[in-house]
C-alpha positions in Angstrom: 16.6 2.1 145.0 17.9 3.2 148.4 14.5 4.6 149.9 13.1 1.0 148.6 15.2 -1.0 150.6 15.0 1.0 153.6 11.3 0.9 153.4 11.2 -3.2 152.5 13.9 -3.3 155.5 11.1 -1.3 157.5 8.3 -3.4 156.8 9.7 -6.3 157.0 10.9 -5.7 160.5 7.5 -4.2 161.6 6.0 -7.3 160.0 7.7 -9.4 162.5 7.7 -7.7 164.8 3.6 -6.9 164.7 3.5 -10.8 164.1 5.6 -12.2 167.1 3.8 -9.7 169.5 -0.1 -10.2 167.9 0.9 -13.6 169.1 2.4 -13.3 172.2 -1.0 -10.4 173.3 -3.4 -13.8 172.0 -1.6 -16.4 174.2 -1.6 -14.2 177.3 -5.0 -13.4 177.2 -6.5 -17.4 176.0 -4.1 -18.2 178.7 -5.0 -15.7 181.1 -9.1 -16.6 180.5 -8.9 -20.5 180.2 -6.6 -20.3 184.0 -9.2 -17.6 185.2 -12.3 -20.7 184.3 -10.6 -23.3 185.4 -10.2 -21.9 188.4 -13.9 -20.8 188.9 -15.0 -24.5 187.9 -12.4 -26.0 190.1 -14.7 -23.7 193.0 -17.5 -25.3 191.4 -16.9 -29.0 191.8 -15.6 -28.2 195.6 -18.9 -27.3 196.2 -20.8 -29.7 194.5 -18.2 -31.8 196.7 -19.0 -30.5 199.7 -22.6 -29.6 200.0 -22.5 -26.5 198.9 -19.8 -25.0 201.4 -16.0 -24.7 201.0 -13.8 -26.4 203.3 -15.2 -25.8 207.1 -13.0 -25.2 209.9 -11.9 -28.6 211.2 -12.5 -30.5 208.0 -10.4 -32.9 206.5 -11.5 -32.8 203.0 -9.3 -33.7 200.6 -8.5 -30.9 197.6 -5.7 -32.6 196.3 -8.0 -33.4 193.2 -8.6 -30.2 192.5 -5.7 -28.2 192.9 -7.9 -25.3 194.2 -6.1 -23.3 197.2 -8.8 -22.7 199.9 -8.2 -19.7 202.7 -10.8 -19.2 205.4 -11.6 -16.1 203.0 -12.6 -18.5 200.6 -16.1 -18.3 201.3 -16.3 -14.4 201.6 -14.4 -14.2 198.3 -16.6 -16.1 195.9 -20.5 -15.0 195.7 -22.8 -17.8 194.6 -25.8 -19.0 194.8 -27.5 -23.0 194.5 -30.4 -24.0 192.6 -32.0 -27.4 192.6 -34.9 -28.1 190.0 -36.9 -30.8 189.7 -36.5 -33.7 186.1 -39.4 -31.3 185.4 -37.6 -28.1 185.4 -39.4 -26.9 188.7 -37.3 -25.3 190.9 -37.0 -27.4 194.1 -34.7 -25.1 196.6 -33.0 -21.8 196.1 -30.0 -21.2 198.4 -29.2 -17.0 198.0 -27.1 -17.2 201.4 -24.3 -16.4 199.7 -24.9 -13.5 197.4 -26.7 -10.4 197.9 -27.0 -8.9 194.8 -29.9 -11.2 193.6 -34.0 -11.1 194.2 -35.8 -14.3 193.8 -36.9 -13.6 190.3 -33.4 -12.8 188.7 -32.5 -15.9 189.7 -35.6 -17.6 188.4 -34.7 -15.7 184.9 -30.8 -16.8 185.2 -31.8 -20.8 186.1 -34.6 -20.4 182.8 -31.0 -19.2 180.3 -28.7 -21.8 182.0 -31.1 -24.9 181.3 -32.1 -24.0 178.2 -28.3 -23.8 177.1 -28.4 -27.6 177.1 -24.6 -27.2 178.5 -23.2 -28.7 182.0 -20.7 -25.9 182.0 -20.7 -22.3 180.4 -21.2 -18.9 180.8 -24.4 -16.6 181.0 -23.4 -13.3 181.4 -21.0 -13.1 184.1 -21.9 -15.6 185.7 -20.0 -19.2 185.3 -22.2 -21.9 186.2 -22.1 -25.7 186.4 -24.9 -28.4 186.6 -24.7 -31.9 188.2 -27.2 -34.5 188.6 -29.0 -35.6 191.8 -29.9 -39.0 192.9 -33.5 -37.8 192.8 -33.4 -37.6 189.1 -33.3 -34.0 189.3 -30.1 -31.3 189.2 -27.9 -29.1 191.1 -27.2 -25.9 189.8 -24.6 -24.2 191.3 -23.5 -20.8 190.0 -20.9 -18.2 190.6 -20.6 -14.7 190.4 -17.1 -14.1 188.6 -17.6 -10.5 187.9 -14.4 -9.4 189.3 -12.3 -12.2 187.5 -13.7 -11.2 183.9 -13.0 -7.9 184.6 -9.6 -8.6 185.9 -8.9 -10.9 183.2 -10.7 -7.9 180.9 -7.9 -5.3 182.4 -5.1 -7.5 181.8 -5.9 -7.9 178.2 -6.2 -3.7 178.1 -2.5 -3.6 179.4 -1.4 -5.9 177.0 -2.7 -4.3 173.9 -1.7 -1.1 175.3 2.1 -2.1 175.7 2.0 -4.3 172.4 1.3 -0.8 170.6 3.3 1.2 172.6 5.9 -0.8 172.2 5.4 -1.4 168.0 5.4 2.8 168.2 8.9 2.6 169.7 10.4 -0.1 167.1 8.3 1.9 164.4 10.1 5.3 165.5 13.7 3.5 166.1 13.6 1.8 162.7 12.9 5.2 160.8 15.9 6.6 162.7 18.3 3.8 162.7 17.2 2.1 159.4 19.7 3.8 157.3 23.0 2.8 159.4 21.4 -0.8 159.2 21.4 -0.4 155.3 24.3 1.5 155.1 26.2 -1.7 154.5 24.4 -2.8 150.8 24.6 1.1 150.1 28.2 1.1 150.4 28.6 -2.2 148.4 26.8 -0.4 145.4 28.3 2.6 145.9 31.2 0.7 144.9 30.0 -1.9 142.1 28.8 1.6 140.3 32.1 3.1 140.8 33.9 0.3 139.3 31.5 -0.2 136.6 32.6 3.5 135.9 36.1 3.3 136.4 36.8 0.1 134.5 34.2 1.6 132.0 36.6 4.6 131.1 39.6 2.5 131.2 38.4 0.2 128.3 37.4 3.2 126.3 41.1 4.2 126.0 42.7 0.9 124.7 39.5 0.7 122.0 39.9 4.1 120.7 43.7 2.6 120.3 42.7 -0.2 118.4 39.9 1.4 116.4 42.5 3.9 115.0 45.1 1.0 114.4 42.5 -1.3 112.3 41.9 2.0 110.4 45.6 2.4 109.7 46.1 -0.7 108.8 42.7 -0.5 106.6 44.1 2.5 104.3 48.1 0.5 104.6 46.5 -2.9 103.1 43.6 -2.0 102.2 39.9 -3.9 103.4 40.7 -7.3 105.1 37.7 -9.4 106.1 40.1 -10.1 109.2 40.5 -6.3 109.8 36.3 -6.4 109.1 35.9 -8.8 111.7 38.4 -6.7 114.4 36.4 -3.7 113.6 32.9 -5.2 114.3 34.3 -6.9 117.5 35.8 -3.2 118.4 32.8 -1.5 118.1 30.4 -4.7 119.9 32.9 -3.8 122.8 32.6 -0.5 122.6 28.7 -0.7 122.6 28.7 -3.0 125.5 30.7 -0.5 127.3 27.9 2.1 126.7 25.6 -0.2 128.0 27.4 -0.6 131.2 27.7 2.9 131.9 23.9 3.3 131.0 22.9 1.0 133.4 24.9 1.9 136.4 23.8 5.7 135.5 20.2 4.7 136.1 20.9 2.9 139.2 22.3 6.5 140.5 19.8 8.0 142.7 18.3 11.5 140.9 19.5 14.3 142.5 16.9 17.2 143.2 19.1 19.7 141.6 19.1 18.0 137.9 15.7 18.2 137.8 13.9 20.4 136.1 11.2 21.7 133.7 12.0 21.3 130.1 10.1 20.7 126.9 9.7 16.8 125.7 8.1 18.0 122.5 11.9 19.7 121.4 13.4 16.1 123.0 10.9 14.0 120.9 11.5 16.3 117.7 15.4 16.6 118.3 16.1 12.6 118.6 13.4 12.4 115.9 15.6 14.4 113.3 18.6 12.6 114.3 17.8 9.4 113.4 16.0 10.7 110.4 18.6 10.1 107.6 19.7 6.9 109.6 16.1 5.9 108.4 16.6 7.2 104.8 19.8 5.8 104.3 18.4 2.0 104.8 15.7 3.2 102.6 13.2 3.6 105.4 10.9 6.4 106.5 10.3 8.2 110.0 7.2 10.2 110.7 6.7 12.4 114.2 3.2 13.4 115.1 4.1 15.4 118.4 2.1 17.9 119.8 3.8 22.2 120.1 5.0 22.9 124.5 4.6 19.7 126.2 6.8 20.1 129.2 7.1 17.9 132.0 9.5 17.8 135.0 12.7 15.4 134.8 16.2 14.6 133.8 16.4 16.4 130.4 19.7 14.2 129.2 18.1 11.0 130.5 14.9 11.2 128.4 17.2 12.3 125.0 19.0 9.1 125.7 15.8 7.4 126.3 14.0 8.6 122.7 17.2 8.0 121.2 17.7 4.2 121.6 14.1 3.5 121.0 13.9 5.6 117.7 17.2 3.8 117.0 15.6 0.6 117.8 12.3 1.3 115.6 14.3 2.3 112.8 16.4 -1.1 112.8 14.0 -3.4 113.6 11.1 -2.2 110.8 11.6 -3.7 107.3 14.6 -4.2 105.3 13.7 -1.9 102.8 10.4 0.6 102.7 10.0 0.0 105.9 8.3 2.6 108.0 8.6 3.6 111.8 6.4 6.3 113.7 6.8 8.6 116.7 3.9 10.1 118.5 3.5 11.9 122.1 -0.1 12.4 124.1 -0.2 15.0 126.7 -3.2 13.6 129.4 -4.3 15.4 132.3 -1.9 14.1 134.7 0.5 11.3 132.3 2.6 11.6 129.7 2.3 8.7 126.7 4.2 8.4 124.0 4.9 5.9 121.4 7.3 4.6 119.4 6.5 2.0 116.6 8.0 0.3 114.0 5.5 0.0 111.0 5.9 -2.7 108.5 4.5 -3.0 105.1 1.9 -5.6 105.6 -0.3 -4.7 108.7 1.3 -3.5 112.0 5.0 -5.3 113.9 4.7 -4.9 117.4 5.0 -1.5 119.4 7.7 -0.6 121.4 7.0 0.1 125.1 4.6 3.2 126.0 5.4 5.3 128.3 
Protein backbone atom coordinates (compact mmCIF):
# COMPACT_ATOMS: atom_id res chain seq x y z
CA UNK A 1 0.00 0.00 0.00
CA UNK A 2 2.85 2.38 0.85
CA UNK A 3 4.59 1.62 -2.42
CA UNK A 4 1.36 2.20 -4.32
CA UNK A 5 0.88 5.54 -2.54
CA UNK A 6 4.44 6.54 -3.38
CA UNK A 7 4.04 5.60 -7.05
CA UNK A 8 0.79 7.57 -7.29
CA UNK A 9 2.45 10.60 -5.69
CA UNK A 10 5.36 10.49 -8.19
CA UNK A 11 2.96 9.92 -11.11
CA UNK A 12 0.70 12.86 -10.18
CA UNK A 13 3.68 15.16 -9.66
CA UNK A 14 5.30 14.17 -12.97
CA UNK A 15 2.04 14.47 -14.94
CA UNK A 16 1.48 17.95 -13.47
CA UNK A 17 5.04 19.01 -14.27
CA UNK A 18 5.09 17.56 -17.79
CA UNK A 19 1.68 19.07 -18.60
CA UNK A 20 2.72 22.52 -17.37
CA UNK A 21 6.09 22.41 -19.13
CA UNK A 22 4.49 21.16 -22.37
CA UNK A 23 2.07 24.09 -22.36
CA UNK A 24 4.95 26.48 -21.62
CA UNK A 25 7.16 25.09 -24.41
CA UNK A 26 4.27 25.18 -26.88
CA UNK A 27 3.50 28.79 -25.93
CA UNK A 28 7.17 29.78 -26.33
CA UNK A 29 7.43 28.07 -29.74
CA UNK A 30 4.19 29.51 -31.09
CA UNK A 31 4.90 32.96 -29.64
CA UNK A 32 8.41 33.15 -31.08
CA UNK A 33 7.21 31.99 -34.51
CA UNK A 34 4.39 34.54 -34.43
CA UNK A 35 6.78 37.37 -33.50
CA UNK A 36 9.22 36.39 -36.26
CA UNK A 37 6.46 36.14 -38.88
CA UNK A 38 4.88 39.41 -37.75
CA UNK A 39 8.22 41.22 -37.97
CA UNK A 40 8.85 39.87 -41.47
CA UNK A 41 5.33 40.86 -42.59
CA UNK A 42 5.92 44.39 -41.32
CA UNK A 43 9.18 44.51 -43.27
CA UNK A 44 7.32 43.41 -46.42
CA UNK A 45 4.67 46.11 -45.84
CA UNK A 46 7.38 48.76 -45.45
CA UNK A 47 9.02 47.64 -48.69
CA UNK A 48 5.68 47.89 -50.48
CA UNK A 49 4.85 51.30 -49.04
CA UNK A 50 8.35 52.62 -49.67
CA UNK A 51 8.66 51.55 -53.32
CA UNK A 52 10.80 48.45 -52.81
CA UNK A 53 13.38 49.91 -50.42
CA UNK A 54 13.70 50.50 -46.72
CA UNK A 55 13.89 54.00 -45.28
CA UNK A 56 16.45 56.02 -47.31
CA UNK A 57 18.71 58.50 -45.50
CA UNK A 58 16.95 61.82 -44.88
CA UNK A 59 13.52 60.33 -45.56
CA UNK A 60 10.61 61.27 -43.32
CA UNK A 61 8.68 58.02 -43.86
CA UNK A 62 6.33 57.45 -40.91
CA UNK A 63 6.87 54.03 -39.30
CA UNK A 64 4.32 54.41 -36.51
CA UNK A 65 1.84 52.21 -38.36
CA UNK A 66 4.30 49.35 -38.64
CA UNK A 67 6.10 49.15 -35.28
CA UNK A 68 9.23 48.00 -37.11
CA UNK A 69 12.57 49.50 -36.11
CA UNK A 70 14.79 50.36 -39.07
CA UNK A 71 18.51 50.99 -38.72
CA UNK A 72 21.10 51.87 -41.37
CA UNK A 73 21.96 48.13 -41.51
CA UNK A 74 18.42 46.95 -42.17
CA UNK A 75 18.77 47.01 -45.95
CA UNK A 76 21.87 44.80 -45.61
CA UNK A 77 20.26 42.41 -43.10
CA UNK A 78 17.14 41.71 -45.15
CA UNK A 79 17.61 39.68 -48.32
CA UNK A 80 14.67 40.02 -50.70
CA UNK A 81 13.60 40.25 -54.29
CA UNK A 82 10.60 41.85 -56.00
CA UNK A 83 8.67 40.50 -58.98
CA UNK A 84 5.87 42.24 -60.88
CA UNK A 85 3.66 39.79 -62.82
CA UNK A 86 0.90 41.07 -65.10
CA UNK A 87 -2.76 40.19 -64.88
CA UNK A 88 -2.02 37.35 -67.33
CA UNK A 89 0.72 36.08 -64.96
CA UNK A 90 3.47 37.18 -67.26
CA UNK A 91 6.50 38.52 -65.39
CA UNK A 92 7.02 42.18 -66.29
CA UNK A 93 10.04 42.91 -64.11
CA UNK A 94 12.34 41.24 -61.61
CA UNK A 95 14.44 43.10 -59.04
CA UNK A 96 17.29 40.94 -57.69
CA UNK A 97 19.46 43.81 -56.42
CA UNK A 98 19.04 42.77 -52.77
CA UNK A 99 19.64 39.04 -53.05
CA UNK A 100 22.61 37.23 -54.56
CA UNK A 101 22.00 33.50 -54.13
CA UNK A 102 19.13 33.14 -56.61
CA UNK A 103 19.28 33.01 -60.37
CA UNK A 104 16.44 34.03 -62.65
CA UNK A 105 15.20 30.45 -63.22
CA UNK A 106 14.92 29.79 -59.46
CA UNK A 107 13.04 33.06 -59.03
CA UNK A 108 10.57 32.10 -61.75
CA UNK A 109 9.94 28.71 -60.12
CA UNK A 110 9.48 30.30 -56.71
CA UNK A 111 7.05 32.90 -58.07
CA UNK A 112 5.06 30.16 -59.82
CA UNK A 113 4.67 28.28 -56.55
CA UNK A 114 3.61 31.50 -54.81
CA UNK A 115 0.98 32.28 -57.46
CA UNK A 116 -0.34 28.72 -57.30
CA UNK A 117 -0.97 29.04 -53.55
CA UNK A 118 -3.50 31.81 -54.20
CA UNK A 119 -2.66 33.38 -50.82
CA UNK A 120 -1.82 37.01 -50.14
CA UNK A 121 0.79 36.06 -47.52
CA UNK A 122 2.56 32.86 -46.62
CA UNK A 123 5.69 30.74 -46.72
CA UNK A 124 7.27 28.86 -49.60
CA UNK A 125 10.15 26.87 -48.12
CA UNK A 126 12.07 29.47 -46.09
CA UNK A 127 10.75 32.42 -48.13
CA UNK A 128 8.01 34.70 -46.80
CA UNK A 129 6.01 36.49 -49.46
CA UNK A 130 3.44 39.23 -49.73
CA UNK A 131 1.24 39.82 -52.78
CA UNK A 132 -0.06 43.34 -53.48
CA UNK A 133 -2.13 44.65 -56.37
CA UNK A 134 -0.92 47.64 -58.39
CA UNK A 135 -2.87 50.22 -60.35
CA UNK A 136 -2.35 48.47 -63.70
CA UNK A 137 -4.24 45.38 -62.60
CA UNK A 138 -1.11 43.30 -62.07
CA UNK A 139 0.59 42.28 -58.86
CA UNK A 140 3.67 43.17 -56.89
CA UNK A 141 5.18 40.18 -55.12
CA UNK A 142 7.78 40.87 -52.44
CA UNK A 143 9.69 37.82 -51.22
CA UNK A 144 12.01 37.84 -48.18
CA UNK A 145 14.61 35.19 -47.41
CA UNK A 146 13.75 34.18 -43.80
CA UNK A 147 16.25 31.35 -43.43
CA UNK A 148 18.16 32.97 -40.55
CA UNK A 149 14.98 34.03 -38.74
CA UNK A 150 13.38 30.58 -39.02
CA UNK A 151 16.65 28.93 -38.03
CA UNK A 152 16.79 31.06 -34.89
CA UNK A 153 13.17 30.14 -34.10
CA UNK A 154 13.95 26.43 -34.50
CA UNK A 155 17.05 26.76 -32.32
CA UNK A 156 15.02 28.39 -29.58
CA UNK A 157 12.48 25.57 -29.82
CA UNK A 158 15.22 22.93 -29.59
CA UNK A 159 16.78 24.64 -26.56
CA UNK A 160 13.36 24.89 -24.91
CA UNK A 161 12.66 21.17 -25.46
CA UNK A 162 16.13 20.26 -24.17
CA UNK A 163 15.61 22.36 -21.04
CA UNK A 164 12.17 20.81 -20.59
CA UNK A 165 13.52 17.24 -20.78
CA UNK A 166 16.42 18.07 -18.46
CA UNK A 167 14.11 19.65 -15.88
CA UNK A 168 11.71 16.71 -16.08
CA UNK A 169 14.57 14.26 -15.49
CA UNK A 170 15.94 16.27 -12.56
CA UNK A 171 12.51 16.54 -10.95
CA UNK A 172 11.90 12.81 -11.44
CA UNK A 173 15.19 11.97 -9.71
CA UNK A 174 14.38 14.37 -6.87
CA UNK A 175 10.93 12.83 -6.48
CA UNK A 176 12.44 9.36 -6.27
CA UNK A 177 14.78 10.56 -3.54
CA UNK A 178 12.35 12.76 -1.59
CA UNK A 179 8.98 11.05 -2.10
CA UNK A 180 9.51 8.98 1.03
CA UNK A 181 9.77 12.17 3.07
CA UNK A 182 6.68 13.62 1.38
CA UNK A 183 4.45 10.64 2.21
CA UNK A 184 5.99 10.02 5.63
CA UNK A 185 3.13 11.76 7.53
CA UNK A 186 0.59 9.51 5.78
CA UNK A 187 2.68 6.42 6.57
CA UNK A 188 2.98 7.42 10.23
CA UNK A 189 -0.75 8.06 10.46
CA UNK A 190 -1.49 4.67 8.88
CA UNK A 191 0.86 2.94 11.30
CA UNK A 192 -0.80 4.65 14.25
CA UNK A 193 -4.21 3.49 13.02
CA UNK A 194 -3.01 -0.07 12.67
CA UNK A 195 -1.41 -0.01 16.10
CA UNK A 196 -4.60 1.40 17.62
CA UNK A 197 -6.69 -1.37 16.05
CA UNK A 198 -4.29 -4.05 17.28
CA UNK A 199 -4.05 -2.62 20.80
CA UNK A 200 -7.80 -2.08 21.07
CA UNK A 201 -8.49 -5.61 19.87
CA UNK A 202 -6.19 -7.13 22.45
CA UNK A 203 -7.62 -4.95 25.20
CA UNK A 204 -11.19 -5.95 24.32
CA UNK A 205 -10.43 -9.65 24.27
CA UNK A 206 -9.80 -9.82 28.03
CA UNK A 207 -13.16 -8.39 29.20
CA UNK A 208 -14.99 -10.45 26.59
CA UNK A 209 -13.29 -13.61 27.86
CA UNK A 210 -14.29 -12.70 31.42
CA UNK A 211 -17.88 -12.01 30.36
CA UNK A 212 -18.01 -15.32 28.50
CA UNK A 213 -16.74 -17.15 31.58
CA UNK A 214 -19.27 -15.33 33.77
CA UNK A 215 -22.07 -16.30 31.41
CA UNK A 216 -20.95 -19.90 31.64
CA UNK A 217 -20.98 -19.81 35.44
CA UNK A 218 -24.42 -18.20 35.48
CA UNK A 219 -25.69 -20.85 33.08
CA UNK A 220 -24.28 -23.60 35.32
CA UNK A 221 -25.88 -21.99 38.37
CA UNK A 222 -29.30 -20.99 37.10
CA UNK A 223 -29.65 -23.20 34.05
CA UNK A 224 -30.33 -22.17 30.48
CA UNK A 225 -32.11 -18.86 30.00
CA UNK A 226 -33.00 -16.88 26.88
CA UNK A 227 -31.36 -13.75 28.27
CA UNK A 228 -28.13 -15.61 28.94
CA UNK A 229 -28.27 -17.08 25.43
CA UNK A 230 -28.79 -13.59 24.01
CA UNK A 231 -25.83 -12.25 26.00
CA UNK A 232 -23.63 -15.17 24.89
CA UNK A 233 -24.55 -14.60 21.23
CA UNK A 234 -23.65 -10.92 21.50
CA UNK A 235 -20.32 -11.81 23.12
CA UNK A 236 -19.66 -14.23 20.26
CA UNK A 237 -20.55 -11.51 17.78
CA UNK A 238 -18.20 -9.01 19.41
CA UNK A 239 -15.43 -11.61 19.45
CA UNK A 240 -15.92 -12.19 15.73
CA UNK A 241 -15.82 -8.46 15.04
CA UNK A 242 -12.56 -8.14 16.97
CA UNK A 243 -11.02 -10.97 14.98
CA UNK A 244 -12.12 -9.28 11.75
CA UNK A 245 -10.49 -6.02 12.86
CA UNK A 246 -7.24 -7.83 13.58
CA UNK A 247 -7.36 -9.57 10.21
CA UNK A 248 -8.01 -6.25 8.49
CA UNK A 249 -5.03 -4.65 10.20
CA UNK A 250 -2.82 -7.59 9.22
CA UNK A 251 -3.87 -7.52 5.56
CA UNK A 252 -2.83 -3.85 5.29
CA UNK A 253 0.60 -4.50 6.77
CA UNK A 254 3.58 -4.59 4.44
CA UNK A 255 4.67 -8.17 3.88
CA UNK A 256 8.22 -8.65 5.14
CA UNK A 257 10.63 -10.59 2.98
CA UNK A 258 11.61 -12.97 5.77
CA UNK A 259 7.98 -14.13 6.11
CA UNK A 260 7.74 -15.20 2.45
CA UNK A 261 8.61 -18.86 1.91
CA UNK A 262 8.06 -21.70 -0.52
CA UNK A 263 5.40 -24.02 0.88
CA UNK A 264 2.90 -26.67 -0.21
CA UNK A 265 -0.46 -25.10 -0.92
CA UNK A 266 -1.83 -28.65 -1.21
CA UNK A 267 -1.08 -29.31 2.47
CA UNK A 268 -2.65 -26.01 3.52
CA UNK A 269 -5.83 -26.65 1.51
CA UNK A 270 -6.14 -30.25 2.71
CA UNK A 271 -5.57 -29.28 6.34
CA UNK A 272 -8.23 -26.54 6.08
CA UNK A 273 -10.69 -28.97 4.46
CA UNK A 274 -10.03 -31.58 7.18
CA UNK A 275 -10.61 -28.96 9.88
CA UNK A 276 -13.97 -27.89 8.43
CA UNK A 277 -15.14 -31.43 7.59
CA UNK A 278 -16.52 -32.20 11.12
CA UNK A 279 -18.55 -28.96 11.10
CA UNK A 280 -20.10 -29.91 7.75
CA UNK A 281 -20.94 -33.43 8.93
CA UNK A 282 -22.46 -32.12 12.14
CA UNK A 283 -24.92 -30.06 10.06
CA UNK A 284 -25.71 -32.98 7.74
CA UNK A 285 -23.62 -31.55 4.89
CA UNK A 286 -20.75 -32.94 2.85
CA UNK A 287 -17.47 -31.42 1.74
CA UNK A 288 -15.31 -32.85 -1.06
CA UNK A 289 -11.78 -31.82 -1.97
CA UNK A 290 -9.99 -32.23 -5.30
CA UNK A 291 -6.46 -31.22 -4.38
CA UNK A 292 -3.44 -32.42 -6.39
CA UNK A 293 -0.33 -33.46 -4.51
CA UNK A 294 2.63 -31.19 -3.91
CA UNK A 295 1.41 -27.96 -5.49
CA UNK A 296 3.89 -25.40 -4.19
CA UNK A 297 4.00 -21.61 -4.23
CA UNK A 298 5.70 -18.66 -2.58
CA UNK A 299 3.88 -16.58 0.00
CA UNK A 300 2.99 -16.24 3.67
CA UNK A 301 1.80 -19.63 4.90
CA UNK A 302 -0.41 -18.34 7.74
CA UNK A 303 -2.24 -15.88 5.50
CA UNK A 304 -3.24 -18.64 3.07
CA UNK A 305 -4.32 -20.91 5.92
CA UNK A 306 -6.62 -18.18 7.25
CA UNK A 307 -7.91 -17.49 3.72
CA UNK A 308 -8.81 -21.14 3.10
CA UNK A 309 -10.41 -21.44 6.53
CA UNK A 310 -12.64 -18.39 5.98
CA UNK A 311 -13.73 -19.42 2.48
CA UNK A 312 -14.41 -23.03 3.46
CA UNK A 313 -16.36 -21.94 6.51
CA UNK A 314 -18.54 -19.68 4.34
CA UNK A 315 -18.99 -22.42 1.72
CA UNK A 316 -20.29 -24.85 4.33
CA UNK A 317 -22.39 -22.20 6.04
CA UNK A 318 -24.21 -20.98 2.91
CA UNK A 319 -25.00 -24.26 1.17
CA UNK A 320 -28.35 -26.03 1.73
CA UNK A 321 -29.24 -26.48 5.43
CA UNK A 322 -29.63 -30.25 5.12
CA UNK A 323 -27.98 -32.49 2.56
CA UNK A 324 -25.97 -29.61 1.14
CA UNK A 325 -22.67 -30.17 -0.56
CA UNK A 326 -19.56 -28.00 -0.92
CA UNK A 327 -16.39 -28.59 -2.88
CA UNK A 328 -12.86 -27.24 -3.08
CA UNK A 329 -10.58 -27.81 -6.05
CA UNK A 330 -7.12 -26.55 -7.01
CA UNK A 331 -5.60 -26.29 -10.47
CA UNK A 332 -1.95 -25.36 -11.02
CA UNK A 333 -1.19 -23.64 -14.32
CA UNK A 334 2.17 -22.73 -15.81
CA UNK A 335 2.26 -19.25 -14.26
CA UNK A 336 -0.89 -19.01 -12.12
CA UNK A 337 -2.60 -21.01 -9.40
CA UNK A 338 -6.40 -21.29 -9.50
CA UNK A 339 -8.55 -22.60 -6.70
CA UNK A 340 -12.34 -22.66 -6.42
CA UNK A 341 -14.37 -23.09 -3.27
CA UNK A 342 -18.06 -23.45 -4.09
CA UNK A 343 -21.25 -24.31 -2.19
CA UNK A 344 -23.34 -26.68 -4.35
CA UNK A 345 -27.10 -26.88 -3.84
CA UNK A 346 -29.30 -29.88 -4.41
CA UNK A 347 -31.03 -28.10 -7.30
CA UNK A 348 -28.24 -26.81 -9.46
CA UNK A 349 -25.13 -24.93 -8.54
CA UNK A 350 -25.05 -22.02 -6.21
CA UNK A 351 -22.85 -18.96 -6.64
CA UNK A 352 -19.14 -19.67 -6.50
CA UNK A 353 -16.83 -17.98 -4.07
CA UNK A 354 -13.89 -16.02 -5.47
CA UNK A 355 -11.47 -17.82 -7.73
CA UNK A 356 -7.83 -16.91 -7.10
